[in-house]
C-alpha positions in Angstrom: 0.0 0.0 0.0 0.9 3.6 -0.3 -0.7 6.8 0.8 -1.6 10.2 -0.7 -1.0 13.7 0.6 -4.1 13.5 2.8 -2.7 10.3 4.4 -5.4 8.1 2.8 -4.2 4.6 2.3 -4.1 3.3 -1.3 -4.0 -0.5 -1.9 -1.5 -1.4 -4.7 -1.4 -5.2 -4.5 -2.9 -8.2 -2.8 -1.1 -11.6 -2.6 -2.5 -14.9 -1.5 -1.3 -18.4 -0.6 1.4 -19.7 -2.9 2.0 -16.3 -4.6 5.6 -15.1 -5.2 6.4 -11.7 -3.8 9.0 -10.3 -6.3 11.5 -7.5 -5.8 11.9 -5.2 -2.8 10.2 -2.1 -1.8 13.4 -0.1 -2.4 13.3 -0.7 -6.1 10.5 1.9 -6.4 10.8 5.6 -5.7 7.5 6.1 -3.8 6.3 5.8 -0.3 4.9 2.3 0.2 4.6 -0.3 2.8 3.9 -4.1 2.8 1.6 -5.3 5.6 -0.4 -8.5 6.1 -4.1 -8.9 6.7 -3.8 -12.4 8.1 -1.1 -14.8 9.4 1.6 -15.4 6.8 4.5 -17.8 6.5 7.2 -16.7 4.1 9.6 -19.1 2.5 12.7 -18.4 0.6 12.4 -19.7 -3.0 14.5 -19.5 -6.1 11.8 -19.3 -8.8 12.4 -20.4 -12.4 12.2 -17.8 -15.2 8.7 -19.2 -16.0 7.6 -18.9 -12.4 8.8 -15.2 -12.3 6.9 -14.5 -15.6 3.7 -16.1 -14.3 4.0 -14.2 -11.0 4.5 -10.9 -12.8 1.5 -11.5 -15.0 -0.6 -12.3 -12.0 0.6 -9.2 -10.2 0.0 -6.9 -13.2 -3.5 -8.4 -13.6 -4.3 -8.0 -9.9 -2.9 -4.5 -9.8 -4.9 -3.4 -12.8 -8.1 -4.9 -11.3 -7.5 -3.0 -8.0 -7.0 0.3 -10.0 -10.1 -0.4 -12.1 -12.1 -1.0 -9.0 -10.9 2.3 -7.5 -12.5 4.1 -10.4 -16.0 2.7 -9.8 -17.9 5.8 -8.6 -20.9 4.3 -6.8 -19.8 3.1 -3.3 -22.1 0.0 -3.4 -20.9 -1.0 -6.9 -17.2 -0.6 -5.9 -17.7 -2.6 -2.7 -19.6 -5.5 -4.3 -17.1 -5.6 -7.2 -14.1 -5.8 -4.8 -15.8 -8.5 -2.6 -16.6 -10.6 -5.7 -13.1 -10.1 -7.1 -11.5 -11.0 -3.8 -13.7 -14.1 -3.4 -12.8 -15.2 -6.9 -9.1 -14.7 -6.3 -8.7 -15.9 -2.7 -11.9 -17.6 -1.7 -13.5 -21.0 -2.4 -15.8 -21.7 -5.3 -18.9 -23.9 -5.1 -22.0 -24.4 -7.2 -23.8 -21.3 -5.7 -20.9 -18.8 -5.9 -17.7 -17.9 -4.2 -17.2 -18.1 -0.5 -14.9 -15.5 1.2 -13.6 -16.2 4.7 -13.8 -12.8 6.4 -12.4 -14.2 9.6 -9.4 -16.2 8.1 -8.4 -13.2 6.0 -9.0 -10.8 8.9 -11.3 -8.7 6.7 -12.8 -6.3 9.2 -15.1 -3.5 7.9 -12.2 -1.1 8.5 -9.8 -3.3 6.4 -12.4 -3.5 3.6 -12.8 0.2 3.7 -9.1 0.7 3.3 -8.9 -1.7 0.4 -11.8 0.0 -1.4 -11.1 3.6 -0.5 -14.5 3.9 1.2 -15.3 4.7 4.9 -16.0 2.0 7.4 -19.5 3.2 7.9 -20.1 3.0 4.1 -18.8 -0.6 4.1 -21.0 -1.6 7.1 -24.1 -0.1 5.5 -23.3 -1.7 2.1 -22.7 -5.1 3.6 -26.0 -4.9 5.5 -27.8 -4.0 2.2 -26.1 -6.8 0.3 -27.1 -9.3 3.0 -30.7 -8.1 2.9 -30.9 -8.3 -0.9 -29.1 -11.7 -1.1 -26.1 -10.3 -2.9 -24.0 -11.5 0.0 -25.0 -14.4 2.2 -23.5 -15.1 5.6 -22.5 -18.7 5.9 -20.8 -20.6 8.7 -18.5 -18.8 11.1 -17.2 -15.6 9.5 -17.7 -16.7 5.8 -19.6 -14.7 3.2 -21.1 -16.3 0.1 -21.2 -14.1 -3.0 -23.7 -15.9 -5.2 -23.0 -16.0 -9.0 -24.6 -12.9 -10.5 
């Protein structure tokens, strides 16, 4: 993540299990910081050229999606788009949709707000609306099912 002059956080990238984290933060001339949302275990790995190319493609694609999402003007649209994207990237798929483990990923309303550029109150109200309309269905302990549109 990085931040702007008003000290608002801007998400640049999200990684998940098995992803390669390439390069170091010192290779870029901007203020940024890497932080974790949930428990992580990092392992040293000498990737092949093919692994590096695949990882770079994934990172570029994810970064573009995060940027694209940040340009969605309506708050509810931005929020549901980000939740669906995260569930597709990092969740579990079943016949009804994608399940996102809010608890495992430590996705509090505040964290989701920071990821989407919205306020925590807007995220809470949006999630409540999505639950009442069936766009997001609470399942199990801390999971959220995002049905196929």
